[in-house]
N, C-alpha and C positions, 0 to 999 in steps of 0.2 A: 474662628469664631467658635466660641463654645457657650454652652447653656450653663446655667447655675447648677451648681453640685456636679459638674461633670468633671473629670480628671483629664488633664493633659498628658498625654503620652509621648515620649519622645521616640524619633526613629530607630534609636538603638532598641527600645522597648518592642518595637514591631517586628524586628526581626526574629524569624522562625528558623531554628537550625536544620539544616537539611543534612541526613545521614545518606550517603551513597550506599546503593546495595551491593553485595559483592560482586566481583567480576564474572563469577560463573553463574550467576543468578541467586535465588533463594536456597541456601543450604540448610539442611536439617541434619541435626547433630544425632549420630546413632550410638547409644548406648548398648554395651553389649551386657544384656540382662542375662540372668539364667535361663529365661523361656527362649529368648533369641538365640542364645548359644545353642539349646537343644535342637531348635528349628534348623539352624544351618548344619550341625551334625546330622540330623536325619535326612537331610536333602543331599548332603555329601556322599552318605551311605548308599542313597537311592541313585544317585548319579554313577556310582562305581558299579553297582549291580548291573543299570542299565548298559553302562559302557563296556563291561567286562566281555561279553560275547565278540563285540567287535575288536577289542584289545585281543583276545584270544585267536581271532581269524587271522588278523594281521600278522602276529607272531609266528603262527602255525605255517604261514607261507614261507618260512625259512627253514622249515624241518624237512629233512629228506623223507622219502616214503617209508624207510625202513623204521623210523622211530614212531610212527602212527601205530598205535595199541601197545606200545612198550613205554614210551617216554609220556607219563601223565602230567608232567609239570606243565607250565606255562612258558617257560623259555626253551628254545630248542639247544640240544646238548652239542650237536654239530651244525652250527648255522650255514645255510648254503643258498646260492641264488639260483640255483639250477631249474628251480620250478618256474622261476621267471622266463628263464631262457626258453624252457620247452613250451611255455604259454606263446610267448613271441613267435617262435618258429610256426606255431599252429598245429594241426593234427590232421592226418591223412591227406597232406599235400595241400591244405586248404589254410592259407594265413589267418592270424587272429583279426586283422582289420576287416576281413570279409564278414566274420560272425558280427563284428561290431556294427559295421555298416548296415548288415539286414537288420539288427535290432533297432539300429537308431532310424531306419527307413520307416520301420513299423510303428514305432513310439509317436515320432512325429506326425506321420501321416494319420495316426488314431486322434492325436491332439487337435489337428486343425479340422479333421472331420467331425468329431464330437462337439467342439465349440462351434462350429458352424451350424450344424443341423440342430442341435440341442437349442440354441438361442433361438434359432427361427421359429421351432415348435414352440418354446416356451412363450416367445412374442404373440404368436398365434393363439394360445389358450388363454394368455393373461389378458390380452387387449382387442382382439377380434371376435365380434359376436357372430357366431353361424350355427346353424342348426345341428343338435346333436353334440354340441361341444362338451357338455358335461359328461355324456355316454363315452365320447372318445377319450377324455382325460381319466375318466374312471377305468376304462379298458387299458389305457398305458400305465397306470399305477398297478393295475392288477398283473401286468408282465412281471414286475418284482417278485411276486409269488411264484412265479413259474420257474422251475430248475433249469439251468442251462443244458443239462444232459438231455432233457426231453427233446430239445429242438435241434441236437447235433446231427441226428440222423436225416431229417428232411432237408435240413441245409446242406449237407454234404452231397446228398442225391441232386440237388439243385445246381450246386457248382460244378459237380461231376459232368451232369448233362450239358453245362455250358463250356465245358473243357477249361476250366480254370483251377482244377486241382494242380498242386505243386507250383502255384504262383502266388504271389501275395494279395491277390485281388479278393479271395474270401476272407482275409483278415482286415482289409481296408474298406470294402464297399459298405459294409454293415455301420462302420462309423459315421458315414455320410448319410444315413437314413435315420438318424434320431432314434436309435435302438437302446439307448442308454437312458431308460426311463428315471433313473435316480437324478442325473444331472438336469433333465428337463424338468422335473418336480423342484429341484433345488432353484432353479432360474425363475421358474414361476413365482414361487414366492417372493424372490427379489422383486421382479417386476410389478407385482401386485402392490407392493409397498411404496412405489413410485407414485406420487400424485398424478391422476389424469389431467390435471389443469395444466401440465406442462404439455402434454400431448393436443389438447384442445388449443393451447396458444400457438403451438407450431404448425395445427391444422388451418388456424386462421390466416397464418402467414403463408400458406399454399403448400406445405410440406405434405407429402403422401406417407404411407406406412414404411416405405424402404428409408425415406429421409428421416422420419421419427425412430426408426429402430436404429440406424447408423450413428446419428448424432445426438440422440437422448439417451437411448435404453441402453446401448452397450457400454457408453462411458459410466452409467450409473450403477451397472451390475459387474463391474470390474471383479469385485471379491468372489462373487460365485463363478466367474470365468476363470479366474486364476485357481480357486479349488478345484475346478472342475479338470483345468489343464495338469495340476499336480497329481491328482489320483489317477487320470488316464494314462498319463506316462508310466507312473509307477507300475500300474496294473498291466499295461501292454509290454513294458520292459521286461517283467518277470513271469508273462503269460508262457505256459507250457503246454497245456493241453492243446490249445488252437493251433499252433504251429506242428504240433506232433501229429494232428489229424490231417492237415491239409498240405504239407511239406513234405516231401519224400527225397529231394536231392539234398545231398550234404552241403552243397555249397549255397543252398536258400537257406540254411539253418540259422536262428538266431542263437544268440548266448545261451538261453536256458537248455536248447536241445543240444549245443555244443558241449555244455558240461557234461552230459550223458557219454559222449564221446570217449572221455577220460576214464570211465569206468567200465567200458565194454571191450577195450583192445586186448586181444590174446587172452581172453578170459580172466585178465587181472585187472586190478584197480591200481592207478597211479595217484595216491592221495594227496601227494604234494601239489602235483599239477592241478588237481581238481580244486583243492583250497586255494591256490595261487588265481585261477582264472575266476574263482568265486568272488574273491576280493575285489580283483580287478572290475568284474560285473557290477559291483556294488557302489562303485565310486561315482558313475554318472547320475545315479539317483540320488546319491547324497548330494552332488553338486546341484542338480536340477531344483531338489527342495532348499536348499541354501540360498538358492538366487531368488527364487521366488516366495520364499515363506514371508520375507520382510514385506511385499506387496501385499500378501493375504493379511497379515497383522494390521498393516495400516489401512487397508480397505475396511475390514470388519471394525477397527475402531471408530471410523468415521459414520458408521451407518446409523448412530445415534443422532446425528447432527441434521437438524430439519431446517428449511428455509433456504 
């Protein structure tokens, strides 16, 4: 039934054509404008400049020691794999896997200790009210201005009296004592951005500090934890000064100290083996970063989501 002046529309006229979206989602047409081409060219040149040292290092592993200082080109004149064979055999009767296992032990222990102690300290500063919290937090931040060389001597004397020199403990114990103020500060800032309403709701349900820390805080500060893990692993893996001070036995050397052995044997330097073991030592750092950088980017991208 229709009113006067109304028009009768047929079912065919009511049909609305539907256009299915592309199978791959919304696609944007990319037009190669002169400005876009210039940007791509600049990024390509920048990528080549950044990756050139890595390419040079890899190709130099196939150069014999006699070519170093004579062959200034990128490609080796007489390619050889003898450098890798020397590295696999080890040096001084110590196999390569021993140096790798020492570095891996120190790096993994440092990551575990830093994440455990720094997250606990950050939760205390950000969520627990206690007398002198501001003073202690300022003192902790002040340690960032303290050069590492200032505390080397008292630390060495302390560990020497504990009979821990030439062991891994002087390099591991400080990581479990929240001595990395930068990572504590980073996690404090993440925790302060988490609404306290979540803590109060959990406390009403009977949760204590430990349950709140494990079930609420840790999952929400995953980007800070991953960032701390990446930097701690890289810094510990490449650390030279710490192991040089506390470790005296060659069988306890990590890879950075083992690199020195190839330059001190019989007053000559085996450049080929040094370059080869340098490239091999770099691979775990690259793999560690490539595995965890995806979680880092994803976590940072979700920090702007509220609710």
